[in-house]
All heavy atoms as TSV, in Angstrom:
chain	resi	resn	atom	element	x	y	z
A	1	MET	N	N	10.518	0.916	-16.109
A	1	MET	CA	C	9.508	0.136	-15.423
A	1	MET	C	C	9.353	-1.194	-16.151
A	1	MET	O	O	9.392	-1.232	-17.369
A	1	MET	CB	C	8.187	0.831	-15.377
A	1	MET	CG	C	7.127	0.164	-14.606
A	1	MET	SD	S	6.832	1.102	-13.143
A	1	MET	CE	C	6.052	-0.052	-12.142
A	2	ILE	N	N	9.290	-2.263	-15.438
A	2	ILE	CA	C	9.180	-3.565	-16.012
A	2	ILE	C	C	7.732	-3.799	-16.492
A	2	ILE	O	O	6.782	-3.230	-15.940
A	2	ILE	CB	C	9.568	-4.673	-15.009
A	2	ILE	CG1	C	8.796	-4.591	-13.716
A	2	ILE	CG2	C	11.039	-4.584	-14.709
A	2	ILE	CD1	C	9.049	-5.669	-12.776
A	3	GLY	N	N	7.601	-4.627	-17.504
A	3	GLY	CA	C	6.263	-4.884	-18.092
A	3	GLY	C	C	5.409	-5.856	-17.275
A	3	GLY	O	O	4.257	-5.500	-16.931
A	4	GLU	N	N	5.938	-6.992	-16.962
A	4	GLU	CA	C	5.171	-7.989	-16.212
A	4	GLU	C	C	6.116	-8.711	-15.275
A	4	GLU	O	O	7.300	-8.839	-15.512
A	4	GLU	CB	C	4.541	-9.022	-17.187
A	4	GLU	CG	C	3.480	-8.391	-18.082
A	4	GLU	CD	C	2.946	-9.342	-19.092
A	4	GLU	OE1	O	3.681	-10.306	-19.483
A	4	GLU	OE2	O	1.822	-9.224	-19.502
A	5	VAL	N	N	5.520	-9.319	-14.230
A	5	VAL	CA	C	6.319	-10.068	-13.251
A	5	VAL	C	C	5.823	-11.531	-13.369
A	5	VAL	O	O	4.614	-11.786	-13.277
A	5	VAL	CB	C	6.131	-9.532	-11.837
A	5	VAL	CG1	C	6.889	-10.388	-10.871
A	5	VAL	CG2	C	6.589	-8.092	-11.766
A	6	SER	N	N	6.732	-12.457	-13.492
A	6	SER	CA	C	6.406	-13.845	-13.629
A	6	SER	C	C	6.521	-14.527	-12.267
A	6	SER	O	O	7.602	-14.500	-11.653
A	6	SER	CB	C	7.311	-14.505	-14.646
A	6	SER	OG	O	7.043	-15.941	-14.672
A	7	LEU	N	N	5.437	-15.130	-11.803
A	7	LEU	CA	C	5.450	-15.919	-10.561
A	7	LEU	C	C	4.915	-17.275	-10.892
A	7	LEU	O	O	3.722	-17.425	-11.229
A	7	LEU	CB	C	4.605	-15.261	-9.473
A	7	LEU	CG	C	5.122	-13.995	-8.878
A	7	LEU	CD1	C	4.120	-13.391	-7.902
A	7	LEU	CD2	C	6.472	-14.210	-8.159
A	8	TYR	N	N	5.742	-18.297	-10.810
A	8	TYR	CA	C	5.367	-19.686	-11.128
A	8	TYR	C	C	4.706	-19.823	-12.476
A	8	TYR	O	O	3.714	-20.531	-12.635
A	8	TYR	CB	C	4.438	-20.217	-10.010
A	8	TYR	CG	C	5.093	-20.155	-8.646
A	8	TYR	CD1	C	4.678	-19.298	-7.677
A	8	TYR	CD2	C	6.141	-21.054	-8.349
A	8	TYR	CE1	C	5.291	-19.244	-6.453
A	8	TYR	CE2	C	6.745	-20.983	-7.095
A	8	TYR	CZ	C	6.292	-20.117	-6.143
A	8	TYR	OH	O	6.904	-20.067	-4.950
A	9	GLY	N	N	5.174	-19.124	-13.450
A	9	GLY	CA	C	4.675	-19.188	-14.824
A	9	GLY	C	C	3.479	-18.347	-15.072
A	9	GLY	O	O	2.941	-18.362	-16.208
A	10	MET	N	N	2.983	-17.627	-14.096
A	10	MET	CA	C	1.816	-16.731	-14.288
A	10	MET	C	C	2.356	-15.293	-14.336
A	10	MET	O	O	3.162	-14.925	-13.484
A	10	MET	CB	C	0.806	-16.931	-13.206
A	10	MET	CG	C	0.209	-18.319	-13.164
A	10	MET	SD	S	-0.875	-18.604	-11.753
A	10	MET	CE	C	-2.053	-17.367	-11.968
A	11	TYR	N	N	1.837	-14.495	-15.250
A	11	TYR	CA	C	2.292	-13.114	-15.397
A	11	TYR	C	C	1.340	-12.163	-14.705
A	11	TYR	O	O	0.094	-12.246	-14.899
A	11	TYR	CB	C	2.467	-12.779	-16.851
A	11	TYR	CG	C	3.579	-13.545	-17.520
A	11	TYR	CD1	C	3.330	-14.685	-18.276
A	11	TYR	CD2	C	4.871	-13.143	-17.351
A	11	TYR	CE1	C	4.372	-15.409	-18.794
A	11	TYR	CE2	C	5.927	-13.831	-17.940
A	11	TYR	CZ	C	5.641	-15.002	-18.662
A	11	TYR	OH	O	6.636	-15.712	-19.219
A	12	PHE	N	N	1.871	-11.278	-13.895
A	12	PHE	CA	C	1.067	-10.315	-13.187
A	12	PHE	C	C	1.593	-8.922	-13.491
A	12	PHE	O	O	2.793	-8.761	-13.610
A	12	PHE	CB	C	1.204	-10.539	-11.665
A	12	PHE	CG	C	0.636	-11.820	-11.196
A	12	PHE	CD1	C	1.451	-12.922	-10.931
A	12	PHE	CD2	C	-0.742	-11.977	-11.079
A	12	PHE	CE1	C	0.916	-14.115	-10.518
A	12	PHE	CE2	C	-1.268	-13.205	-10.614
A	12	PHE	CZ	C	-0.446	-14.284	-10.371
A	13	PRO	N	N	0.719	-7.931	-13.553
A	13	PRO	CA	C	1.188	-6.584	-13.685
A	13	PRO	C	C	1.850	-6.100	-12.386
A	13	PRO	O	O	1.398	-6.446	-11.306
A	13	PRO	CB	C	-0.089	-5.755	-14.002
A	13	PRO	CG	C	-1.194	-6.634	-13.514
A	13	PRO	CD	C	-0.719	-7.999	-13.549
A	14	PRO	N	N	2.903	-5.300	-12.493
A	14	PRO	CA	C	3.558	-4.865	-11.290
A	14	PRO	C	C	2.708	-4.066	-10.353
A	14	PRO	O	O	2.888	-4.085	-9.107
A	14	PRO	CB	C	4.737	-4.016	-11.821
A	14	PRO	CG	C	4.813	-4.287	-13.243
A	14	PRO	CD	C	3.518	-4.825	-13.715
A	15	LEU	N	N	1.705	-3.313	-10.913
A	15	LEU	CA	C	0.868	-2.493	-10.051
A	15	LEU	C	C	0.019	-3.377	-9.119
A	15	LEU	O	O	-0.261	-3.027	-8.015
A	15	LEU	CB	C	-0.028	-1.595	-10.913
A	15	LEU	CG	C	-0.901	-0.635	-10.108
A	15	LEU	CD1	C	-0.001	0.312	-9.269
A	15	LEU	CD2	C	-1.776	0.181	-11.059
A	16	LEU	N	N	-0.391	-4.570	-9.614
A	16	LEU	CA	C	-1.137	-5.455	-8.757
A	16	LEU	C	C	-0.313	-5.945	-7.572
A	16	LEU	O	O	-0.781	-5.969	-6.461
A	16	LEU	CB	C	-1.630	-6.702	-9.566
A	16	LEU	CG	C	-2.343	-7.761	-8.786
A	16	LEU	CD1	C	-3.673	-7.243	-8.254
A	16	LEU	CD2	C	-2.531	-8.979	-9.641
A	17	LEU	N	N	0.957	-6.313	-7.814
A	17	LEU	CA	C	1.829	-6.715	-6.746
A	17	LEU	C	C	2.122	-5.590	-5.757
A	17	LEU	O	O	2.195	-5.782	-4.562
A	17	LEU	CB	C	3.091	-7.317	-7.329
A	17	LEU	CG	C	2.892	-8.537	-8.250
A	17	LEU	CD1	C	4.216	-8.969	-8.826
A	17	LEU	CD2	C	2.253	-9.652	-7.456
A	18	LEU	N	N	2.335	-4.366	-6.324
A	18	LEU	CA	C	2.517	-3.229	-5.453
A	18	LEU	C	C	1.292	-2.899	-4.678
A	18	LEU	O	O	1.369	-2.507	-3.463
A	18	LEU	CB	C	2.983	-2.029	-6.299
A	18	LEU	CG	C	4.354	-2.124	-6.901
A	18	LEU	CD1	C	4.641	-0.916	-7.789
A	18	LEU	CD2	C	5.435	-2.193	-5.817
A	19	ALA	N	N	0.068	-3.090	-5.229
A	19	ALA	CA	C	-1.125	-2.868	-4.460
A	19	ALA	C	C	-1.275	-3.839	-3.330
A	19	ALA	O	O	-1.729	-3.474	-2.212
A	19	ALA	CB	C	-2.342	-2.893	-5.390
A	20	LEU	N	N	-0.933	-5.081	-3.562
A	20	LEU	CA	C	-0.997	-6.094	-2.463
A	20	LEU	C	C	0.010	-5.760	-1.349
A	20	LEU	O	O	-0.339	-5.838	-0.169
A	20	LEU	CB	C	-0.707	-7.496	-3.026
A	20	LEU	CG	C	-1.759	-8.074	-3.941
A	20	LEU	CD1	C	-1.318	-9.416	-4.520
A	20	LEU	CD2	C	-3.071	-8.253	-3.168
A	21	LEU	N	N	1.197	-5.347	-1.741
A	21	LEU	CA	C	2.188	-4.938	-0.734
A	21	LEU	C	C	1.755	-3.657	0.010
A	21	LEU	O	O	1.873	-3.572	1.214
A	21	LEU	CB	C	3.555	-4.704	-1.436
A	21	LEU	CG	C	4.703	-4.309	-0.555
A	21	LEU	CD1	C	4.975	-5.399	0.492
A	21	LEU	CD2	C	5.935	-4.007	-1.344
A	22	ALA	N	N	1.144	-2.715	-0.701
A	22	ALA	CA	C	0.640	-1.527	-0.083
A	22	ALA	C	C	-0.502	-1.839	0.897
A	22	ALA	O	O	-0.622	-1.261	1.979
A	22	ALA	CB	C	0.133	-0.542	-1.116
A	23	TYR	N	N	-1.344	-2.845	0.549
A	23	TYR	CA	C	-2.400	-3.223	1.460
A	23	TYR	C	C	-1.853	-3.790	2.747
A	23	TYR	O	O	-2.334	-3.432	3.837
A	23	TYR	CB	C	-3.314	-4.267	0.779
A	23	TYR	CG	C	-4.387	-4.832	1.670
A	23	TYR	CD1	C	-5.497	-4.031	2.006
A	23	TYR	CD2	C	-4.303	-6.045	2.220
A	23	TYR	CE1	C	-6.475	-4.507	2.818
A	23	TYR	CE2	C	-5.251	-6.551	3.064
A	23	TYR	CZ	C	-6.385	-5.774	3.360
A	23	TYR	OH	O	-7.313	-6.252	4.173
A	24	VAL	N	N	-0.838	-4.639	2.658
A	24	VAL	CA	C	-0.224	-5.225	3.860
A	24	VAL	C	C	0.412	-4.130	4.720
A	24	VAL	O	O	0.230	-4.119	5.940
A	24	VAL	CB	C	0.827	-6.284	3.442
A	24	VAL	CG1	C	1.598	-6.716	4.649
A	24	VAL	CG2	C	0.117	-7.480	2.769
A	25	VAL	N	N	1.145	-3.238	4.066
A	25	VAL	CA	C	1.823	-2.146	4.817
A	25	VAL	C	C	0.755	-1.228	5.477
A	25	VAL	O	O	0.917	-0.819	6.657
A	25	VAL	CB	C	2.751	-1.391	3.905
A	25	VAL	CG1	C	3.277	-0.129	4.571
A	25	VAL	CG2	C	3.914	-2.262	3.502
A	26	SER	N	N	-0.314	-0.933	4.751
A	26	SER	CA	C	-1.278	-0.004	5.336
A	26	SER	C	C	-2.049	-0.684	6.467
A	26	SER	O	O	-2.419	-0.018	7.453
A	26	SER	CB	C	-2.262	0.482	4.257
A	26	SER	OG	O	-2.992	-0.574	3.730
A	27	ARG	N	N	-2.272	-1.970	6.403
A	27	ARG	CA	C	-2.917	-2.711	7.505
A	27	ARG	C	C	-2.056	-2.729	8.724
A	27	ARG	O	O	-2.537	-2.537	9.875
A	27	ARG	CB	C	-3.283	-4.136	7.090
A	27	ARG	CG	C	-4.352	-4.271	6.096
A	27	ARG	CD	C	-5.651	-3.738	6.587
A	27	ARG	NE	N	-6.093	-4.558	7.725
A	27	ARG	CZ	C	-7.122	-4.288	8.541
A	27	ARG	NH1	N	-7.799	-3.164	8.346
A	27	ARG	NH2	N	-7.426	-5.074	9.537
A	28	LEU	N	N	-0.747	-2.890	8.546
A	28	LEU	CA	C	0.156	-2.810	9.676
A	28	LEU	C	C	0.174	-1.415	10.292
A	28	LEU	O	O	0.204	-1.279	11.514
A	28	LEU	CB	C	1.600	-3.243	9.215
A	28	LEU	CG	C	1.782	-4.669	8.880
A	28	LEU	CD1	C	3.189	-4.900	8.348
A	28	LEU	CD2	C	1.541	-5.551	10.082
A	29	CYS	N	N	0.174	-0.395	9.450
A	29	CYS	CA	C	0.089	0.983	9.966
A	29	CYS	C	C	-1.238	1.222	10.698
A	29	CYS	O	O	-1.256	1.907	11.744
A	29	CYS	CB	C	0.245	1.969	8.831
A	29	CYS	SG	S	1.912	2.102	8.132
A	30	ASN	N	N	-2.326	0.676	10.179
A	30	ASN	CA	C	-3.613	0.825	10.856
A	30	ASN	C	C	-3.595	0.202	12.242
A	30	ASN	O	O	-4.108	0.820	13.181
A	30	ASN	CB	C	-4.757	0.190	10.015
A	30	ASN	CG	C	-5.036	0.941	8.735
A	30	ASN	OD1	O	-4.627	2.049	8.618
A	30	ASN	ND2	N	-5.702	0.283	7.836
A	31	LYS	N	N	-3.060	-0.973	12.350
A	31	LYS	CA	C	-2.978	-1.620	13.655
A	31	LYS	C	C	-2.118	-0.841	14.613
A	31	LYS	O	O	-2.444	-0.703	15.801
A	31	LYS	CB	C	-2.476	-3.045	13.531
A	31	LYS	CG	C	-3.493	-3.977	12.864
A	31	LYS	CD	C	-3.043	-5.378	12.821
A	31	LYS	CE	C	-4.156	-6.204	12.195
A	31	LYS	NZ	N	-3.914	-7.616	12.320
A	32	LEU	N	N	-1.004	-0.347	14.107
A	32	LEU	CA	C	-0.090	0.435	14.946
A	32	LEU	C	C	-0.815	1.751	15.444
A	32	LEU	O	O	-0.726	2.128	16.602
A	32	LEU	CB	C	1.196	0.771	14.205
A	32	LEU	CG	C	2.198	1.636	14.954
A	32	LEU	CD1	C	2.769	0.825	16.083
A	32	LEU	CD2	C	3.286	2.061	14.004
A	33	LEU	N	N	-1.510	2.416	14.503
A	33	LEU	CA	C	-2.185	3.682	14.888
A	33	LEU	C	C	-3.357	3.382	15.793
A	33	LEU	O	O	-3.658	4.174	16.690
A	33	LEU	CB	C	-2.662	4.382	13.623
A	33	LEU	CG	C	-1.585	4.961	12.716
A	33	LEU	CD1	C	-2.177	5.512	11.439
A	33	LEU	CD2	C	-0.819	6.010	13.446
A	34	ALA	N	N	-4.028	2.243	15.657
A	34	ALA	CA	C	-5.147	1.899	16.551
A	34	ALA	C	C	-4.635	1.631	17.940
A	34	ALA	O	O	-5.264	2.005	18.946
A	34	ALA	CB	C	-5.887	0.723	16.021
A	35	ARG	N	N	-3.487	0.982	18.066
A	35	ARG	CA	C	-2.909	0.716	19.402
A	35	ARG	C	C	-2.473	1.963	20.102
A	35	ARG	O	O	-2.519	2.061	21.317
A	35	ARG	CB	C	-1.712	-0.207	19.248
A	35	ARG	CG	C	-2.123	-1.640	19.046
A	35	ARG	CD	C	-0.955	-2.542	19.213
A	35	ARG	NE	N	-1.361	-3.896	18.988
A	35	ARG	CZ	C	-0.676	-4.970	19.290
A	35	ARG	NH1	N	0.525	-4.799	19.858
A	35	ARG	NH2	N	-1.100	-6.157	19.098
A	36	THR	N	N	-2.040	2.947	19.371
A	36	THR	CA	C	-1.588	4.224	19.975
A	36	THR	C	C	-2.734	5.166	20.252
A	36	THR	O	O	-2.517	6.210	20.877
A	36	THR	CB	C	-0.577	4.938	19.091
A	36	THR	OG1	O	-1.172	5.223	17.809
A	36	THR	CG2	C	0.668	4.116	18.879
A	37	GLY	N	N	-3.966	4.836	19.824
A	37	GLY	CA	C	-5.113	5.710	20.088
A	37	GLY	C	C	-5.221	6.862	19.148
A	37	GLY	O	O	-5.930	7.845	19.414
A	38	PHE	N	N	-4.563	6.765	18.012
A	38	PHE	CA	C	-4.596	7.874	17.020
A	38	PHE	C	C	-5.994	8.075	16.413
A	38	PHE	O	O	-6.362	9.183	16.079
A	38	PHE	CB	C	-3.570	7.535	15.932
A	38	PHE	CG	C	-3.505	8.640	14.891
A	38	PHE	CD1	C	-2.830	9.819	15.129
A	38	PHE	CD2	C	-4.087	8.457	13.654
A	38	PHE	CE1	C	-2.754	10.807	14.167
A	38	PHE	CE2	C	-4.022	9.429	12.655
A	38	PHE	CZ	C	-3.344	10.628	12.945
A	39	TYR	N	N	-6.745	6.992	16.316
A	39	TYR	CA	C	-8.073	7.064	15.676
A	39	TYR	C	C	-9.097	7.857	16.474
A	39	TYR	O	O	-10.164	8.208	15.924
A	39	TYR	CB	C	-8.604	5.660	15.351
A	39	TYR	CG	C	-7.991	5.095	14.128
A	39	TYR	CD1	C	-6.992	4.170	14.209
A	39	TYR	CD2	C	-8.431	5.456	12.871
A	39	TYR	CE1	C	-6.384	3.635	13.068
A	39	TYR	CE2	C	-7.890	4.946	11.729
A	39	TYR	CZ	C	-6.855	4.022	11.835
A	39	TYR	OH	O	-6.308	3.504	10.713
A	40	LYS	N	N	-8.794	8.223	17.732
A	40	LYS	CA	C	-9.713	9.086	18.458
A	40	LYS	C	C	-9.706	10.500	17.917
A	40	LYS	O	O	-10.641	11.251	18.048
A	40	LYS	CB	C	-9.287	9.143	19.934
A	40	LYS	CG	C	-9.578	7.850	20.694
A	40	LYS	CD	C	-9.296	8.000	22.140
A	40	LYS	CE	C	-7.827	7.843	22.373
A	40	LYS	NZ	N	-7.463	7.857	23.821
A	41	HIS	N	N	-8.626	10.851	17.178
A	41	HIS	CA	C	-8.496	12.207	16.635
A	41	HIS	C	C	-8.854	12.267	15.140
A	41	HIS	O	O	-8.738	13.362	14.562
A	41	HIS	CB	C	-7.061	12.703	16.833
A	41	HIS	CG	C	-6.609	12.638	18.245
A	41	HIS	ND1	N	-7.145	13.461	19.232
A	41	HIS	CD2	C	-5.725	11.840	18.895
A	41	HIS	CE1	C	-6.594	13.178	20.380
A	41	HIS	NE2	N	-5.711	12.214	20.214
A	42	VAL	N	N	-9.226	11.119	14.554
A	42	VAL	CA	C	-9.521	11.076	13.119
A	42	VAL	C	C	-11.018	11.312	12.934
A	42	VAL	O	O	-11.871	10.636	13.610
A	42	VAL	CB	C	-9.073	9.736	12.513
A	42	VAL	CG1	C	-9.516	9.614	11.077
A	42	VAL	CG2	C	-7.581	9.593	12.626
A	43	TRP	N	N	-11.403	12.193	12.038
A	43	TRP	CA	C	-12.812	12.505	11.812
A	43	TRP	C	C	-13.518	11.339	11.139
A	43	TRP	O	O	-14.615	10.956	11.561
A	43	TRP	CB	C	-12.920	13.787	10.969
A	43	TRP	CG	C	-14.293	14.076	10.523
A	43	TRP	CD1	C	-15.361	14.386	11.313
A	43	TRP	CD2	C	-14.812	14.046	9.207
A	43	TRP	NE1	N	-16.472	14.611	10.595
A	43	TRP	CE2	C	-16.163	14.396	9.269
A	43	TRP	CE3	C	-14.251	13.789	7.959
A	43	TRP	CZ2	C	-16.936	14.471	8.164
A	43	TRP	CZ3	C	-15.059	13.923	6.850
A	43	TRP	CH2	C	-16.375	14.246	6.964
A	44	HIS	N	N	-12.985	10.756	10.091
A	44	HIS	CA	C	-13.593	9.679	9.350
A	44	HIS	C	C	-12.585	8.561	9.153
A	44	HIS	O	O	-11.778	8.591	8.227
A	44	HIS	CB	C	-14.085	10.214	8.003
A	44	HIS	CG	C	-15.131	9.387	7.322
A	44	HIS	ND1	N	-14.845	8.170	6.797
A	44	HIS	CD2	C	-16.425	9.597	7.147
A	44	HIS	CE1	C	-15.952	7.653	6.283
A	44	HIS	NE2	N	-16.957	8.515	6.477
A	45	PRO	N	N	-12.611	7.526	10.022
A	45	PRO	CA	C	-11.602	6.496	9.983
A	45	PRO	C	C	-11.519	5.738	8.646
A	45	PRO	O	O	-10.369	5.440	8.179
A	45	PRO	CB	C	-11.983	5.529	11.096
A	45	PRO	CG	C	-12.792	6.358	12.021
A	45	PRO	CD	C	-13.503	7.345	11.157
A	46	ALA	N	N	-12.624	5.475	8.000
A	46	ALA	CA	C	-12.567	4.720	6.706
A	46	ALA	C	C	-11.899	5.545	5.631
A	46	ALA	O	O	-11.096	5.066	4.831
A	46	ALA	CB	C	-13.957	4.302	6.296
A	47	LEU	N	N	-12.217	6.830	5.600
A	47	LEU	CA	C	-11.592	7.710	4.640
A	47	LEU	C	C	-10.104	7.895	4.924
A	47	LEU	O	O	-9.281	7.909	3.983
A	47	LEU	CB	C	-12.289	9.086	4.668
A	47	LEU	CG	C	-11.867	10.089	3.610
A	47	LEU	CD1	C	-12.143	9.555	2.220
A	47	LEU	CD2	C	-12.636	11.386	3.807
A	48	PHE	N	N	-9.759	7.924	6.178
A	48	PHE	CA	C	-8.351	7.980	6.575
A	48	PHE	C	C	-7.604	6.756	6.153
A	48	PHE	O	O	-6.479	6.824	5.648
A	48	PHE	CB	C	-8.192	8.223	8.070
A	48	PHE	CG	C	-6.790	8.288	8.544
A	48	PHE	CD1	C	-6.033	9.456	8.405
A	48	PHE	CD2	C	-6.197	7.175	9.089
A	48	PHE	CE1	C	-4.700	9.459	8.824
A	48	PHE	CE2	C	-4.904	7.191	9.538
A	48	PHE	CZ	C	-4.142	8.340	9.406
A	49	ASP	N	N	-8.240	5.560	6.340
A	49	ASP	CA	C	-7.584	4.319	5.926
A	49	ASP	C	C	-7.368	4.281	4.420
A	49	ASP	O	O	-6.308	3.810	3.967
A	49	ASP	CB	C	-8.430	3.129	6.402
A	49	ASP	CG	C	-8.426	2.965	7.874
A	49	ASP	OD1	O	-7.534	3.521	8.549
A	49	ASP	OD2	O	-9.365	2.280	8.364
A	50	PHE	N	N	-8.362	4.695	3.664
A	50	PHE	CA	C	-8.227	4.684	2.190
A	50	PHE	C	C	-7.126	5.662	1.780
A	50	PHE	O	O	-6.328	5.362	0.888
A	50	PHE	CB	C	-9.571	5.072	1.534
A	50	PHE	CG	C	-9.487	5.117	0.051
A	50	PHE	CD1	C	-9.328	3.942	-0.711
A	50	PHE	CD2	C	-9.515	6.314	-0.583
A	50	PHE	CE1	C	-9.254	4.004	-2.073
A	50	PHE	CE2	C	-9.415	6.386	-1.984
A	50	PHE	CZ	C	-9.286	5.212	-2.718
A	51	SER	N	N	-7.069	6.827	2.410
A	51	SER	CA	C	-6.029	7.796	2.079
A	51	SER	C	C	-4.677	7.266	2.403
A	51	SER	O	O	-3.716	7.442	1.657
A	51	SER	CB	C	-6.274	9.093	2.835
A	51	SER	OG	O	-7.487	9.629	2.528
A	52	LEU	N	N	-4.565	6.581	3.569
A	52	LEU	CA	C	-3.301	5.964	3.890
A	52	LEU	C	C	-2.858	4.941	2.878
A	52	LEU	O	O	-1.703	4.847	2.493
A	52	LEU	CB	C	-3.366	5.339	5.308
A	52	LEU	CG	C	-2.087	4.726	5.865
A	52	LEU	CD1	C	-1.051	5.791	6.061
A	52	LEU	CD2	C	-2.428	3.998	7.156
A	53	PHE	N	N	-3.849	4.123	2.396
A	53	PHE	CA	C	-3.502	3.107	1.355
A	53	PHE	C	C	-3.051	3.768	0.068
A	53	PHE	O	O	-2.028	3.333	-0.536
A	53	PHE	CB	C	-4.768	2.292	1.079
A	53	PHE	CG	C	-4.570	1.342	-0.106
A	53	PHE	CD1	C	-3.808	0.213	0.009
A	53	PHE	CD2	C	-5.168	1.692	-1.331
A	53	PHE	CE1	C	-3.638	-0.647	-1.078
A	53	PHE	CE2	C	-5.011	0.823	-2.416
A	53	PHE	CZ	C	-4.259	-0.304	-2.269
A	54	VAL	N	N	-3.666	4.876	-0.325
A	54	VAL	CA	C	-3.261	5.567	-1.580
A	54	VAL	C	C	-1.871	6.178	-1.386
A	54	VAL	O	O	-1.082	6.100	-2.339
A	54	VAL	CB	C	-4.312	6.605	-1.934
A	54	VAL	CG1	C	-3.820	7.521	-3.041
A	54	VAL	CG2	C	-5.607	5.968	-2.315
A	55	ILE	N	N	-1.602	6.722	-0.243
A	55	ILE	CA	C	-0.281	7.293	-0.012
A	55	ILE	C	C	0.790	6.229	-0.012
A	55	ILE	O	O	1.866	6.383	-0.621
A	55	ILE	CB	C	-0.263	8.076	1.330
A	55	ILE	CG1	C	-1.092	9.333	1.204
A	55	ILE	CG2	C	1.121	8.408	1.758
A	55	ILE	CD1	C	-1.342	10.058	2.518
A	56	VAL	N	N	0.538	5.108	0.601
A	56	VAL	CA	C	1.525	4.002	0.614
A	56	VAL	C	C	1.715	3.444	-0.760
A	56	VAL	O	O	2.835	3.231	-1.230
A	56	VAL	CB	C	1.095	2.905	1.627
A	56	VAL	CG1	C	1.965	1.645	1.448
A	56	VAL	CG2	C	1.162	3.401	3.043
A	57	LEU	N	N	0.611	3.270	-1.529
A	57	LEU	CA	C	0.714	2.744	-2.871
A	57	LEU	C	C	1.479	3.740	-3.798
A	57	LEU	O	O	2.375	3.335	-4.565
A	57	LEU	CB	C	-0.674	2.481	-3.445
A	57	LEU	CG	C	-0.680	1.959	-4.919
A	57	LEU	CD1	C	0.040	0.655	-5.017
A	57	LEU	CD2	C	-2.117	1.825	-5.365
A	58	GLY	N	N	1.222	5.012	-3.660
A	58	GLY	CA	C	1.917	6.020	-4.457
A	58	GLY	C	C	3.405	6.008	-4.117
A	58	GLY	O	O	4.248	6.148	-5.013
A	59	SER	N	N	3.710	5.867	-2.855
A	59	SER	CA	C	5.139	5.840	-2.444
A	59	SER	C	C	5.818	4.614	-3.016
A	59	SER	O	O	6.950	4.721	-3.494
A	59	SER	CB	C	5.261	5.811	-0.889
A	59	SER	OG	O	4.646	6.968	-0.360
A	60	LEU	N	N	5.164	3.459	-2.974
A	60	LEU	CA	C	5.780	2.225	-3.546
A	60	LEU	C	C	5.942	2.328	-5.058
A	60	LEU	O	O	6.948	1.884	-5.574
A	60	LEU	CB	C	4.913	1.026	-3.178
A	60	LEU	CG	C	4.931	0.620	-1.682
A	60	LEU	CD1	C	4.019	-0.536	-1.459
A	60	LEU	CD2	C	6.344	0.231	-1.289
A	61	VAL	N	N	4.975	2.950	-5.732
A	61	VAL	CA	C	5.113	3.127	-7.193
A	61	VAL	C	C	6.285	4.062	-7.486
A	61	VAL	O	O	7.059	3.820	-8.398
A	61	VAL	CB	C	3.794	3.619	-7.783
A	61	VAL	CG1	C	3.987	4.092	-9.237
A	61	VAL	CG2	C	2.735	2.538	-7.738
A	62	PHE	N	N	6.403	5.131	-6.723
A	62	PHE	CA	C	7.519	6.064	-6.897
A	62	PHE	C	C	8.844	5.364	-6.678
A	62	PHE	O	O	9.796	5.540	-7.480
A	62	PHE	CB	C	7.338	7.268	-5.984
A	62	PHE	CG	C	8.422	8.274	-6.127
A	62	PHE	CD1	C	8.528	9.098	-7.249
A	62	PHE	CD2	C	9.414	8.409	-5.162
A	62	PHE	CE1	C	9.521	10.008	-7.384
A	62	PHE	CE2	C	10.417	9.300	-5.276
A	62	PHE	CZ	C	10.491	10.119	-6.407
A	63	ILE	N	N	8.917	4.635	-5.582
A	63	ILE	CA	C	10.181	3.926	-5.293
A	63	ILE	C	C	10.477	2.871	-6.369
A	63	ILE	O	O	11.598	2.744	-6.853
A	63	ILE	CB	C	10.125	3.278	-3.883
A	63	ILE	CG1	C	10.118	4.336	-2.820
A	63	ILE	CG2	C	11.297	2.294	-3.679
A	63	ILE	CD1	C	9.806	3.850	-1.434
A	64	GLY	N	N	9.421	2.140	-6.815
A	64	GLY	CA	C	9.592	1.135	-7.833
A	64	GLY	C	C	9.980	1.681	-9.195
A	64	GLY	O	O	10.777	1.111	-9.931
A	65	SER	N	N	9.440	2.851	-9.535
A	65	SER	CA	C	9.777	3.486	-10.797
A	65	SER	C	C	11.234	3.954	-10.844
A	65	SER	O	O	11.885	3.947	-11.896
A	65	SER	CB	C	8.826	4.614	-11.126
A	65	SER	OG	O	9.034	5.689	-10.258
A	66	ASN	N	N	11.757	4.348	-9.707
A	66	ASN	CA	C	13.124	4.753	-9.649
A	66	ASN	C	C	14.103	3.566	-9.490
A	66	ASN	O	O	15.271	3.676	-9.867
A	66	ASN	CB	C	13.392	5.709	-8.484
A	66	ASN	CG	C	12.753	7.058	-8.704
A	66	ASN	OD1	O	12.591	7.437	-9.871
A	66	ASN	ND2	N	12.395	7.750	-7.688
A	67	TRP	N	N	13.577	2.484	-8.996
A	67	TRP	CA	C	14.421	1.332	-8.743
A	67	TRP	C	C	14.600	0.476	-9.998
A	67	TRP	O	O	15.701	-0.045	-10.247
A	67	TRP	CB	C	13.806	0.522	-7.612
A	67	TRP	CG	C	14.745	-0.456	-6.993
A	67	TRP	CD1	C	16.129	-0.497	-7.138
A	67	TRP	CD2	C	14.441	-1.484	-6.110
A	67	TRP	NE1	N	16.618	-1.491	-6.381
A	67	TRP	CE2	C	15.636	-2.135	-5.751
A	67	TRP	CE3	C	13.257	-1.955	-5.581
A	67	TRP	CZ2	C	15.649	-3.236	-4.905
A	67	TRP	CZ3	C	13.285	-3.010	-4.698
A	67	TRP	CH2	C	14.471	-3.638	-4.351
A	68	PHE	N	N	13.540	0.316	-10.800
A	68	PHE	CA	C	13.630	-0.580	-11.969
A	68	PHE	C	C	14.068	0.179	-13.163
A	68	PHE	O	O	13.787	1.175	-13.579
A	68	PHE	CB	C	12.287	-1.264	-12.238
A	68	PHE	CG	C	11.908	-2.207	-11.165
A	68	PHE	CD1	C	10.821	-1.973	-10.336
A	68	PHE	CD2	C	12.683	-3.342	-10.914
A	68	PHE	CE1	C	10.472	-2.854	-9.344
A	68	PHE	CE2	C	12.313	-4.183	-9.898
A	68	PHE	CZ	C	11.205	-3.970	-9.103
């Protein structure tokens, strides 16, 4: 795993960048699920959204740890 990522001379932890990417991916999934009407079957939509974010972030960390 890499220590820090340099963007324009500023150093960021990789987890921060992965969290931003996970947020974007989870928002896209939320919009897709909302269009298909999936949220009618979800008991607690906010909890489901948070869980989806954690799953996406965990997947990205797993992929990143194997990739770097």
